[in-house]
C-alpha positions in Angstrom: 12.2 1.0 -12.4 8.5 1.6 -11.7 6.2 -1.1 -12.9 2.5 -1.9 -12.7 2.2 -5.6 -12.2 -1.2 -7.0 -13.2 -2.7 -3.5 -13.7 -6.1 -3.5 -15.4 -6.8 -1.7 -18.6 -10.1 -0.5 -17.1 -8.0 2.0 -15.0 -6.8 3.8 -18.1 -9.8 4.6 -20.2 -8.0 7.6 -21.8 -5.2 5.4 -23.1 -5.1 4.7 -26.8 -5.0 1.0 -26.0 -8.3 0.4 -24.2 -8.0 -3.3 -23.6 -5.5 -6.1 -23.7 -6.0 -9.8 -23.5 -6.5 -11.0 -19.9 -3.9 -13.2 -18.3 -4.0 -16.8 -19.6 -7.2 -18.7 -18.7 -7.0 -20.6 -15.4 -8.7 -23.8 -16.5 -5.3 -25.5 -16.3 -5.1 -24.2 -12.7 -8.3 -26.1 -11.8 -7.0 -29.2 -13.5 -3.8 -29.0 -11.4 -5.8 -28.6 -8.1 -8.0 -25.7 -7.1 -7.3 -23.8 -3.9 -10.1 -22.5 -1.6 -11.8 -19.2 -2.1 -10.5 -16.8 0.4 -12.4 -13.9 2.1 -10.3 -11.8 4.4 -12.2 -9.2 6.4 -9.9 -6.7 8.0 -11.5 -4.4 10.6 -10.0 -1.0 11.5 -9.0 -0.4 15.1 -11.1 -3.3 16.5 -9.8 -4.2 19.9 -9.0 -7.7 21.3 -11.9 -7.5 23.8 -14.6 -6.0 21.6 -15.9 -9.3 20.3 -17.9 -11.7 22.3 -15.5 -14.4 21.2 -12.6 -12.9 23.2 -14.0 -10.9 26.1 -16.1 -11.4 29.2 -18.0 -8.3 28.1 -21.2 -9.4 26.3 -22.9 -6.0 25.9 -21.7 -5.6 22.3 -23.4 -8.4 20.4 -21.4 -10.0 17.6 -23.2 -13.3 17.0 -22.2 -13.9 13.4 -18.5 -13.5 14.2 -18.9 -15.6 17.3 -20.5 -18.4 15.1 -17.4 -18.4 12.9 -15.2 -18.6 15.9 -17.2 -21.4 17.4 -17.1 -23.4 14.2 -13.5 -22.4 13.2 -10.1 -21.8 14.7 -9.8 -18.9 17.2 -6.3 -17.5 17.8 -5.7 -16.2 21.3 -2.2 -14.8 20.6 -2.5 -13.3 17.2 -0.6 -10.1 16.4 -0.7 -7.2 14.0 2.7 -6.1 12.7 2.3 -2.6 14.1 0.1 -0.6 16.5 -1.2 1.7 13.7 -3.0 1.2 10.4 -0.6 1.7 7.5 2.5 -0.3 8.6 0.3 -3.1 9.9 -1.6 -3.4 6.6 1.6 -3.2 4.6 3.1 -6.1 6.5 -0.1 -8.1 6.3 -0.1 -7.8 2.5 3.7 -8.5 2.0 4.6 -10.8 4.8 7.4 -8.6 6.0 7.7 -7.5 9.6 8.2 -3.8 10.6 12.0 -4.0 10.3 11.8 -5.0 6.6 8.5 -3.6 5.2 8.2 -0.6 2.9 5.7 1.3 5.1 6.8 1.7 8.7 4.6 4.6 9.9 1.2 6.2 9.4 1.1 9.3 7.1 2.9 12.3 8.6 1.3 15.7 8.1 -0.6 16.0 4.9 2.1 17.8 2.9 4.5 14.8 3.3 2.1 12.3 1.8 1.7 8.6 2.7 3.9 5.6 2.3 3.9 3.5 -0.8 4.5 -0.2 -1.5 7.9 -0.7 -3.3 8.2 -2.0 -6.8 9.8 -5.2 -5.5 7.1 -5.9 -2.9 5.0 -8.9 -3.6 1.5 -9.0 -2.1 -0.5 -12.2 -1.3 -2.9 -11.1 -4.1 0.0 -11.3 -6.6 0.9 -14.7 -5.3 -2.6 -16.0 -5.7 -3.0 -14.4 -9.2 -0.2 -16.7 -10.3 -2.6 -19.6 -9.7 -5.5 -18.0 -11.5 -7.3 -16.4 -8.6 -9.8 -13.6 -9.3 -9.1 -10.9 -6.8 -10.7 -7.8 -5.3 -9.9 -5.2 -2.7 -12.9 -3.4 -1.4 -12.6 -0.7 1.2 -9.6 1.1 2.7 -6.3 0.8 0.9 -4.1 3.6 2.3 -0.9 3.4 0.3 0.7 5.6 -2.3 -0.6 8.8 -4.0 -4.2 9.2 -4.9 -3.5 8.6 -8.6 -4.3 5.9 -11.1 -1.6 4.1 -13.1 1.0 4.0 -10.3 2.7 1.0 -8.8 1.2 1.4 -5.3 -2.3 1.3 -6.6 -4.3 -1.9 -5.7 -4.7 -2.8 -9.3 -1.0 -2.8 -9.7 -0.5 -5.0 -6.6 -2.5 -8.0 -7.8 -6.1 -6.9 -7.2 -8.1 -7.0 -10.4 -10.9 -5.0 -8.9 -10.7 -2.1 -6.5 -13.4 -0.1 -5.0 -12.6 2.1 -2.1 -10.2 4.8 -0.7 -6.6 5.1 -1.9 -5.8 7.9 0.5 -5.5 7.2 4.2 -7.3 10.4 5.2 -10.1 9.9 2.6 -10.8 6.6 4.2 -11.8 8.3 7.5 -14.9 9.7 6.0 -18.1 7.6 6.3 -20.0 9.9 3.9 -17.5 10.6 1.1 -18.6 12.3 -2.1 -16.6 9.9 -4.3 -14.9 6.5 -4.2 -12.2 5.0 -6.5 -13.4 2.3 -8.9 -10.1 0.9 -10.2 -8.4 3.9 -11.8 -11.3 6.4 -11.8 -13.1 8.5 -9.2 -16.8 7.6 -9.1 -19.0 10.3 -7.6 -21.5 9.4 -4.8 -24.3 11.8 -5.6 -26.1 11.2 -2.3 -23.1 12.7 -0.4 -22.5 15.7 -2.7 -22.1 19.1 -1.1 -21.5 17.6 2.3 -24.8 15.7 2.3 -25.0 12.5 4.3 -27.2 10.3 2.1 -25.1 7.2 1.7 -23.1 5.4 4.4 -20.0 4.1 2.7 -20.1 0.8 4.5 -23.3 0.0 2.6 -21.5 0.6 -0.6 -18.6 -1.7 0.4 -21.1 -4.4 1.3 -22.9 -4.1 -2.0 -19.7 -4.4 -4.0 -18.5 -7.3 -1.9 -21.7 -9.2 -2.5 -21.6 -8.5 -6.2 -18.1 -9.8 -6.4 -19.1 -13.0 -4.7 -22.1 -13.3 -7.1 -19.9 -12.9 -10.1 -17.2 -15.4 -9.1 -18.9 -18.0 -6.9 -19.0 -21.3 -8.7 -16.7 -20.2 -11.5 -13.7 -22.0 -12.9 -11.3 -19.9 -10.9 -11.1 -19.5 -7.1 -11.4 -16.0 -5.8 -9.8 -13.7 -3.2 -11.8 -11.0 -1.6 -10.0 -8.5 0.7 -12.8 -6.6 2.4 -11.5 -3.7 4.5 -14.3 -1.7 5.9 -13.3 1.3 8.1 -15.4 0.0 11.0 -15.0 0.8 13.9 -12.4 3.5 13.1 -13.2 7.1 14.2 -15.2 9.2 13.6 -17.8 7.4 15.7 -20.6 7.7 13.2 -23.4 5.3 12.4 -26.7 5.8 10.5 -29.8 6.0 12.6 -31.1 2.7 11.0 -28.0 0.9 12.3 -28.0 2.4 15.8 -28.3 -0.1 18.6 -30.1 1.0 21.8 -27.8 0.7 24.9 -29.1 1.4 28.4 -27.7 4.4 30.3 -27.0 2.0 33.2 -23.8 0.9 31.3 -22.3 4.3 31.9 -21.6 4.8 28.2 -21.8 8.2 26.6 -23.1 8.9 23.1 -19.7 8.2 21.5 -19.3 4.8 23.2 -22.8 3.9 22.1 -22.2 4.9 18.5 -18.8 3.0 18.5 -20.5 -0.1 19.9 -23.1 0.2 17.1 -20.3 0.3 14.6 -18.9 -3.0 15.9 -22.4 -4.5 15.5 -22.6 -3.2 12.0 -19.3 -4.9 11.3 -20.8 -8.1 12.6 -23.8 -7.6 10.3 -21.5 -7.2 7.3 -19.8 -10.4 8.2 -23.1 -12.2 8.4 -24.3 -11.0 5.1 -21.1 -12.1 3.4 -21.4 -15.6 5.0 -25.1 -15.8 4.0 -24.2 -14.9 0.4 -21.5 -17.5 0.3 -24.0 -20.1 1.5 -26.7 -18.9 -0.9 -24.2 -19.4 -3.8 -23.3 -22.9 -2.5 -19.6 -22.1 -1.9 -19.5 -21.7 1.9 -17.7 -25.1 2.2 -15.1 -24.0 -0.5 -14.3 -20.7 1.1 -11.8 -19.8 3.8 -13.0 -16.8 5.9 -10.6 -14.8 8.0 -11.8 -12.1 10.5 -9.1 -9.9 12.0 -8.1 -6.3 12.8 -5.2 -4.1 11.9 -4.3 -3.0 15.5 -5.7 -2.4 19.0 -8.7 -0.2 20.0 -8.7 3.5 19.4 -9.6 6.4 21.7 -10.4 8.9 19.0 -13.3 11.1 17.8 -14.7 14.5 18.7 -15.4 14.0 21.5 -13.1 11.0 22.1 -14.5 7.5 22.8 -13.4 5.8 26.0 -12.4 2.2 25.1 -12.2 1.3 28.8 -16.0 1.6 29.2 -16.5 -1.5 27.0 -13.3 -3.4 27.9 -12.0 -3.0 24.4 -8.5 -4.5 25.1 -9.7 -7.2 27.5 -7.1 -8.1 30.0 -4.3 -6.5 28.0 -2.4 -3.3 28.6 -2.4 -0.6 26.0 -4.3 0.8 23.0 -3.8 1.7 19.4 -0.2 3.2 19.1 1.1 1.2 22.1 3.6 -1.6 21.7 2.1 -3.3 24.8 -0.2 -6.2 24.1 -3.3 -4.1 23.9 -2.0 -2.2 20.9 -0.8 -5.2 18.9 -2.6 -8.3 20.0 -5.7 -8.6 17.8 -8.6 -11.0 17.1 -8.0 -13.6 14.4 -10.6 -16.1 13.5 -10.3 -18.6 10.5 -13.3 -20.7 9.4 -14.1 -23.0 6.6 -17.0 -25.5 7.3 -15.8 -29.1 6.9 -12.2 -28.2 6.6 -11.0 -26.1 9.5 -10.6 -28.1 12.8 -12.7 -26.1 15.4 -10.9 -25.0 18.5 -8.5 -22.4 19.8 -4.7 -22.0 19.5 -2.3 -20.1 21.6 0.5 -20.2 19.0 1.9 -16.6 18.8 0.7 -15.9 15.2 1.5 -12.6 13.4 -0.6 -11.6 10.4 2.5 -11.9 8.2 1.9 -15.7 8.3 -1.2 -15.3 6.1 0.7 -14.8 2.8 2.6 -18.1 3.0 -0.5 -19.8 4.3 -2.6 -18.7 1.3 0.3 -19.7 -1.1 0.4 -23.2 0.4 -3.3 -23.7 0.2 -3.4 -22.4 -3.4 -0.4 -24.4 -4.6 1.6 -21.2 -5.4 5.3 -20.8 -4.9 6.2 -18.8 -1.8 8.8 -15.9 -2.1 11.8 -17.0 -0.1 12.6 -13.6 1.3 9.5 -13.0 3.4 9.3 -13.2 7.2 6.0 -15.2 7.6 5.6 -18.9 8.1 2.7 -21.0 6.8 0.0 -22.1 9.3 -1.8 -24.3 6.8 -1.2 -27.4 8.8 -2.5 -25.7 12.0 -5.9 -25.2 10.3 -6.5 -28.9 10.0 -5.4 -30.0 13.5 -1.7 -30.2 12.8 1.2 -28.1 14.0 2.9 -25.2 12.4 6.5 -23.9 12.7 6.9 -21.0 15.1 8.9 -17.8 14.9 12.0 -17.6 17.1 11.0 -14.0 17.7 8.4 -11.4 16.7 9.4 -7.7 16.1 7.4 -4.5 16.1 8.2 -0.8 15.6 6.2 2.4 16.2 7.1 5.8 14.8 3.8 7.8 14.8 3.5 11.5 14.8 0.3 11.4 16.8 -0.8 10.0 20.2 -3.9 9.7 22.4 -4.2 10.6 26.0 -4.5 7.0 27.1 -1.8 5.6 24.9 0.6 8.3 25.9 -0.1 7.7 29.5 0.6 3.9 29.0 3.9 4.9 27.4 4.8 7.1 30.4 4.6 10.3 28.4 6.7 8.8 25.6 3.9 8.5 23.0 5.7 10.7 20.4 9.0 8.8 20.5 10.1 6.0 18.2 9.6 2.7 20.0 10.4 -1.0 19.3 9.4 -4.3 20.8 10.4 -7.9 20.5 8.8 -11.1 21.8 11.0 -14.3 22.1 9.4 -17.6 21.5 11.6 -19.8 23.7 10.7 -18.1 27.0 7.9 -15.7 26.3 10.0 -12.7 27.3 9.0 -9.4 25.7 11.1 -6.2 25.6 9.7 -2.8 24.8 12.1 0.1 24.3 11.8 3.8 23.7 14.2 6.1 21.8 15.0 9.6 23.0 13.1 11.1 20.1 11.7 10.4 16.6 15.1 9.1 15.2 16.5 5.6 15.7 19.7 5.9 17.8 22.5 3.4 17.1 23.6 2.9 20.7 21.5 0.6 22.9 22.3 2.7 26.0 20.3 5.6 24.4 17.1 3.7 24.7 14.8 3.2 27.8 14.0 -0.5 28.1 11.3 -2.5 29.8 11.1 -6.3 30.1 8.0 -8.5 30.7 7.3 -12.2 31.0 4.2 -12.9 29.0 3.9 -16.5 30.2 2.8 -15.2 33.6 2.1 -11.5 33.0 -0.3 -10.9 30.1 -1.1 -7.4 31.4 2.6 -6.4 31.4 2.4 -4.9 34.9 5.7 -6.1 36.2 8.8 -4.7 34.5 11.7 -7.1 35.3 14.4 -5.4 33.2 16.5 -4.4 36.2 16.9 -8.0 37.4 17.3 -9.6 34.0 20.0 -7.6 32.3 21.3 -10.5 30.2 17.9 -11.1 28.7 17.5 -7.4 28.0 20.8 -7.4 26.1 19.8 -10.5 24.1 16.4 -9.1 23.1 17.9 -5.7 22.1 20.3 -7.7 19.9 17.3 -9.2 18.2 15.9 -5.7 17.7 19.1 -4.7 16.0 19.1 -7.8 13.8 15.5 -7.2 12.8 16.1 -3.7 11.5 17.1 -3.4 7.8 16.2 0.0 6.4 17.6 -0.8 2.9 16.1 -4.2 2.5 15.5 -5.2 -1.1 13.1 -7.9 -2.2 13.8 -10.6 -4.8 11.8 -10.3 -8.0 8.7 -12.5 -8.1 6.8 -12.8 -11.3 7.2 -10.9 -14.6 8.4 -7.3 -14.8 8.5 -5.1 -17.9 11.1 -2.3 -18.2 12.6 0.1 -20.6 11.9 3.5 -21.9 8.5 5.1 -21.5 9.2 7.6 -24.4 8.1 6.3 -27.8 8.7 8.1 -31.1 6.5 7.3 -34.1 8.3 5.1 -36.6 11.4 4.6 -34.3 12.2 1.3 -32.6 12.9 1.2 -28.9 13.9 -1.6 -26.5 11.7 -3.3 -23.9 12.9 -5.9 -21.4 10.7 -8.5 -19.8 12.1 -10.4 -16.9 10.6 -13.4 -15.1 11.9 -13.5 -11.5 11.8 -16.7 -9.4 12.0 -15.6 -5.8 11.0 -19.0 -4.5 13.2 -21.9 -3.3 12.2 -24.2 -6.2 13.1 -24.1 -9.9 10.4 -23.2 -12.4 10.2 -25.2 -15.6 9.6 -24.1 -19.2 9.3 -20.4 -18.8 7.8 -18.6 -21.7 7.5 -14.8 -22.2 5.2 -12.8 -24.5 4.8 -9.1 -25.2 1.4 -7.7 -26.2 1.4 -4.3 -27.9 -1.3 -2.0 -29.3 -2.8 -2.6 -32.7 -0.6 -1.5 -35.5 2.6 -1.7 -33.4 5.3 -4.3 -33.9 7.2 -6.3 -31.3 9.9 -8.8 -32.1 12.0 -10.7 -29.6 15.7 -10.2 -30.0 16.6 -12.9 -27.6 15.0 -16.4 -27.0 11.5 -16.1 -25.5 11.5 -19.6 -24.0 13.9 -21.5 -21.8 14.2 -24.9 -20.1 14.0 -23.5 -16.5 14.5 -20.6 -14.1 16.6 -21.5 -11.1 15.4 -20.8 -7.6 16.3 -17.2 -6.9 17.2 -16.7 -10.6 15.6 -14.9 -13.5 14.9 -15.2 -17.2 15.0 -12.1 -19.4 13.8 -11.5 -22.9 14.6 -8.3 -24.9 12.1 -6.9 -27.5 12.4 -4.4 -30.3 9.1 -2.4 -30.3 8.1 0.1 -33.0 5.0 2.3 -33.0 3.6 3.2 -36.5 4.5 6.4 -38.2 1.0 7.8 -37.7 1.0 7.4 -33.9 -0.5 10.4 -32.3 2.0 12.5 -30.4 0.9 13.0 -26.8 -1.2 9.8 -26.6 -0.3 7.1 -24.1 -0.3 3.3 -24.8 0.0 0.2 -22.8 2.4 -2.7 -23.3 1.7 -5.9 -21.5 4.2 -8.7 -20.6 2.8 -12.2 -20.1 4.8 -15.1 -18.6 4.0 -18.8 -17.9 6.0 -21.5 -16.2 5.4 -24.6 -14.1 6.6 -25.6 -10.6 6.4 -29.3 -9.8 3.9 -29.6 -12.7 1.7 -26.8 -11.4 1.0 -24.1 -13.9 1.8 -20.5 -13.1 0.8 -17.3 -14.9 2.0 -13.7 -14.5 1.4 -10.4 -16.2 2.9 -6.9 -15.9 2.3 -3.8 -18.0 3.9 -0.5 -18.8 2.6 2.8 -20.2 4.5 4.6 -22.8 3.8 8.0 -24.3 4.4 9.1 -27.9 6.7 12.1 -28.3 7.8 13.9 -31.4 11.5 13.1 -30.6 13.6 11.4 -28.0 16.3 13.9 -26.9 19.7 12.5 -26.0 19.9 11.5 -22.4 22.4 13.2 -20.1 25.8 11.5 -19.9 27.1 13.5 -17.0 25.6 15.4 -14.1 24.1 18.7 -15.2 21.5 21.4 -14.7 18.1 20.2 -16.0 17.6 23.7 -17.5 20.6 23.0 -19.8 18.9 19.9 -21.3 16.5 20.0 -24.2 13.0 18.9 -23.3 11.1 16.0 -24.9 7.9 18.0 -24.8 6.6 21.1 -23.2 3.1 22.5 -22.8 2.3 25.8 -21.1 -0.8 27.9 -21.2 1.3 31.0 -21.9 3.7 29.7 -24.5 7.2 28.1 -24.2 8.8 27.7 -20.9 10.0 31.0 -19.7 13.5 31.6 -18.4 13.9 35.2 -17.1 12.0 38.1 -15.7 11.6 39.8 -19.0 9.2 37.0 -20.0 11.3 36.0 -22.9 10.4 32.8 -24.9 13.9 31.4 -25.3 14.7 27.8 -26.1 16.0 25.4 -23.5 19.6 26.0 -22.5 19.9 29.5 -21.2 19.0 29.0 -17.6 19.7 32.4 -16.0 19.7 33.1 -12.3 16.3 33.0 -10.6 15.4 34.4 -7.2 13.1 32.6 -4.6 12.3 34.2 -1.2 15.3 36.5 -1.5 17.8 33.8 -2.4 19.3 34.0 -5.9 20.1 30.6 -7.6 22.6 30.3 -10.4 20.3 28.4 -12.7 16.5 28.2 -13.1 13.7 26.8 -15.1 10.7 29.1 -15.1 7.1 28.3 -16.2 3.7 29.7 -16.1 1.0 27.4 -14.6 -0.5 25.3 -15.9 2.7 23.7 -17.3 3.9 20.2 -18.2 7.5 19.6 -19.2 9.1 16.2 -19.9 12.8 15.5 -20.1 14.5 12.3 -21.2 16.8 11.0 -18.5 17.3 7.7 -20.4 17.5 5.7 -17.2 20.9 7.2 -16.5 20.3 9.5 -13.5 20.3 8.9 -9.8 18.9 12.0 -8.1 17.1 15.2 -9.0 17.3 18.2 -6.7 15.8 21.7 -6.9 13.9 24.4 -5.1 10.4 25.2 -6.4 8.2 28.1 -5.7 6.7 31.4 -6.9 9.7 33.5 -8.0 10.4 37.0 -6.6 9.7 38.8 -9.8 6.1 37.5 -9.8 5.8 38.1 -6.1 6.8 41.8 -6.7 4.0 42.1 -9.2 1.2 40.5 -7.2 0.6 38.3 -4.1 -2.2 36.5 -5.9 -0.1 33.6 -7.3 -0.8 30.1 -5.9 0.3 26.8 -7.4 0.9 23.1 -6.7 4.1 21.4 -8.1 4.5 17.7 -8.8 7.2 15.5 -10.3 6.5 12.2 -12.0 9.1 9.6 -13.1 7.7 7.3 -15.8 4.2 8.1 -14.5 5.1 7.5 -10.8 4.6 10.4 -8.4 8.0 11.3 -6.9 7.3 14.7 -5.4 4.1 16.6 -4.5 4.2 20.1 -2.9 0.6 19.3 -1.8 0.1 22.6 0.0 -0.1 25.7 -2.1 3.1 27.5 -3.1 2.4 31.3 -2.9 4.4 34.5 -3.0 4.4 34.6 0.8 5.3 30.9 1.4 8.8 29.5 1.4 9.9 27.5 -1.6 9.9 23.7 -1.2 13.0 21.6 -1.4 13.0 18.8 -4.0 15.3 15.8 -3.5 14.0 12.7 -5.3 15.5 9.3 -6.3 15.2 9.0 -10.1 17.2 5.8 -10.5 16.1 4.1 -13.7 13.7 6.8 -14.7 13.4 7.6 -18.4 10.7 10.3 -18.6 11.0 13.0 -15.9 7.9 15.1 -15.9 7.5 18.5 -14.1 4.0 19.6 -13.5 2.7 22.9 -12.1 -1.1 23.4 -11.6 -2.7 26.8 -10.8 -5.7 27.8 -8.8 -6.6 30.2 -11.6 -4.7 33.4 -10.9 -3.1 33.3 -14.3 -0.2 35.6 -14.9 0.9 35.7 -11.3 1.5 32.0 -11.2 5.0 32.2 -12.5 6.8 29.3 -10.9 10.5 28.5 -10.9 12.5 25.3 -10.5 15.7 26.8 -9.1 19.1 25.0 -9.3 17.4 22.0 -11.0 20.3 19.5 -10.8 20.4 16.0 -12.2 23.0 13.7 -10.8 24.2 11.0 -13.2 
């Protein structure tokens, strides 16, 4: 069931319930021991060799990052979880390697959308929120649909404040005309109508410094995830930030602009450090500098990373599973706390979540892949991984990365590095699918203890090691991996009827290895609503891996406005070893005039009554005579010459909601401009979307027209109560007759 853990009321200004009480004050958290402030700065496509701290090249000056490296701990064998942005960032947030994480590839072509975090995924922001941290994500996000109030939004994943780009593609514009501020789009007037008046990095910097100003010295520690798009393509930089590089370096305009982007990143880091010092919290703040993958070769024209030694002594680039694509800079600094030096411990970024949890005194989810390196930061030792695993399944490739892959840049690939002997295997599938048989893969083997550059493939003479490492790859892959519940989750219907009681469930899940004592759950409802617990709202403990559930009877007042949306918020408290924990989750419900009976068996959606229907041209239409019949007739409908037995026809703009009652599993259909409208005019053009309890399940994205083929719909609706079919028009009116053909609900 979709949920919106720790979502802010500020993202839903249109809701009838504008605000709810914040999560319980964290004064008790300070009393129990305050963790450090944490600032994590994640660069985009910054190569291992582009920083002065890591490379013999000294032409790109990065003194502020170098100062942090000199005074902190520099990791020489740090790894991203993937060689491209989205899967790498997902793993960083959730501490799950590529075989377990929810997002395993960059967005495919635009009409297929981008990956989303799953309801069960727990981010390090959510873990830190349990200990009272104030949290912000500023910059590139890159998960889920570009919508507010959905469970892959940063606000729903533990970040109180979000300013940046939700959409992966939107983040690749340095002069956008809007940014998201929590759940609302905020225009950037200086960039309207393709103007280039405001460099977005300047806005990210401003927001980051304001966040520090607001929370430095407060009762609660803070987490700032700062994700500027530097130095990702396009290779753009304002004139004021351009660094002059001599022609004698052999760099073209693109290389010079890219190098200036790296310097601008260094400047951003310096200003954050200076603001922490000015606020007197530098000694209380852990700063992490890292990148999401290796260096890129992108832009129009393309940049050449070899000209500035972007991958240092390593082989490969962004999109390669060789070291140059996945080994990244990692610097951790905290004056007076971090023991300065270097470490060659193979350290994946998935280790950051359990590290943050240990430093904050928060319980760690037991089903993650990362290991805490907290002891390593103060001169001790940290447990190592028996192996590290990576996967690459990207629809795009660059000339250099494809050459490194031997022309296999568009194939699915995997890699594994074993700790005991430093052996690393890289293997390529025959195509984009993952074959089951090991013999279908092409395998290479390298000894990283002596061959950093992966120049000597020793697979032919080490067949036993190859077999063993391929066994690790098989063991690492779990496409149906489910997470244990961590924190409080609110569930139940999203369809409310004025004056009628409905049931809400709140569940506190303990995914850690330790019992939580004295759990207590509370449900906050809008003014005028009533909520009564029908089961005990407190307990003695929640066992490790267990849960505690409370059921509530909620009733909206008779006068509740039909069509309005409202927010319910669950709050939970508990203690672990005497340390207080707090959690929140919320759920949006919409008031309808009635709640139709949910289907008890599989059926055509067109045979079910709707909970509500709005259409600019009257009731939902069912046949080519433009009748206005009630739900239930469902005659045949023709799309692109194919006649379907049942259909649900609408004029755009339309919005129809059905009550599935949490009983269904799948919804399938075909959607498009029907043949009757196509015969009348070719002007029709629409966009179709499906939402389940407010979560985007399907989006046609590209326009559906009389000339285009209908789109196939096949979505998981497990646990969904309100199924919403939306059709938007581009304004062609009567020729936007859209049909959902064979709309079948499987119960």
